[in-house]
C-alpha positions as CSV (number, residue, x, y, z in Angstrom):
1,M,0.0,0.0,0.0
2,Q,2.9,2.4,0.6
3,N,3.9,2.3,-3.1
4,Q,0.3,3.2,-4.0
5,Y,0.4,6.0,-1.4
6,E,3.5,7.6,-2.9
7,A,2.2,7.1,-6.4
8,A,-1.0,8.9,-5.5
9,R,0.9,11.8,-3.9
10,E,3.1,12.2,-7.0
11,L,0.0,12.3,-9.2
12,L,-1.7,14.8,-7.0
13,A,1.4,17.0,-7.0
14,A,1.3,16.8,-10.8
15,G,-2.2,18.2,-10.9
16,A,-4.4,15.2,-10.4
17,F,-7.5,15.3,-8.2
18,I,-9.6,12.6,-6.4
19,E,-13.3,12.4,-7.1
20,Q,-15.8,10.5,-5.0
21,V,-17.9,8.6,-7.5
22,S,-20.4,6.9,-5.2
23,D,-21.8,7.2,-1.7
24,A,-22.7,3.6,-1.0
25,P,-20.3,2.0,-1.0
26,L,-17.8,4.8,-0.9
27,A,-15.8,4.7,-4.1
28,Y,-13.1,7.1,-5.4
29,R,-11.2,7.7,-8.6
30,I,-8.0,9.6,-9.1
31,R,-8.0,11.7,-12.3
32,L,-5.3,13.4,-14.3
33,G,-6.3,14.9,-17.6
34,S,-8.5,12.4,-19.4
35,D,-7.0,9.5,-17.5
36,S,-8.5,8.0,-14.3
37,A,-8.1,4.9,-12.1
38,P,-9.9,3.5,-9.1
39,L,-8.5,4.6,-5.8
40,P,-8.9,2.2,-2.9
41,A,-11.0,3.7,0.0
42,G,-8.3,2.7,2.5
43,L,-5.7,4.7,0.5
44,F,-8.1,7.7,0.3
45,Q,-8.6,7.5,4.1
46,Q,-4.8,7.4,4.6
47,L,-4.3,10.5,2.4
48,L,-7.0,12.3,4.3
49,A,-5.7,11.3,7.8
50,H,-2.2,12.4,6.9
51,K,-3.7,15.8,5.7
52,Q,-2.3,15.3,2.2
53,I,-5.7,16.1,0.6
54,R,-8.6,18.5,1.3
55,Q,-12.1,18.9,-0.1
56,S,-12.1,21.3,-3.0
57,C,-15.5,21.6,-4.6
58,R,-18.5,19.6,-5.8
59,V,-18.9,19.1,-9.6
60,S,-21.9,17.4,-11.0
61,G,-22.8,16.1,-7.6
62,R,-19.4,14.6,-7.0
63,M,-17.0,15.8,-4.3
64,R,-13.5,16.6,-5.4
65,Y,-10.3,16.5,-3.3
66,V,-7.0,18.1,-4.2
67,I,-3.5,18.1,-2.7
68,V,-2.9,20.4,0.3
69,E,-0.7,23.2,-0.7
70,V,2.6,23.2,1.1
């Protein structure tokens, strides 16, 4: 999981964002440009707990999360 964590951080630093795609069950995707991939909920929770991401806005009913500025 640590490699996924670092990869997610690198993508976020490059301009990617995380989008919550469903409420039940909670599901997330990481998006960069026109590319996207599923993001495990546990990895999302780890990024949130370590204050690496923050809520940004809601687009078309989906919450978006972006990297916390350093």
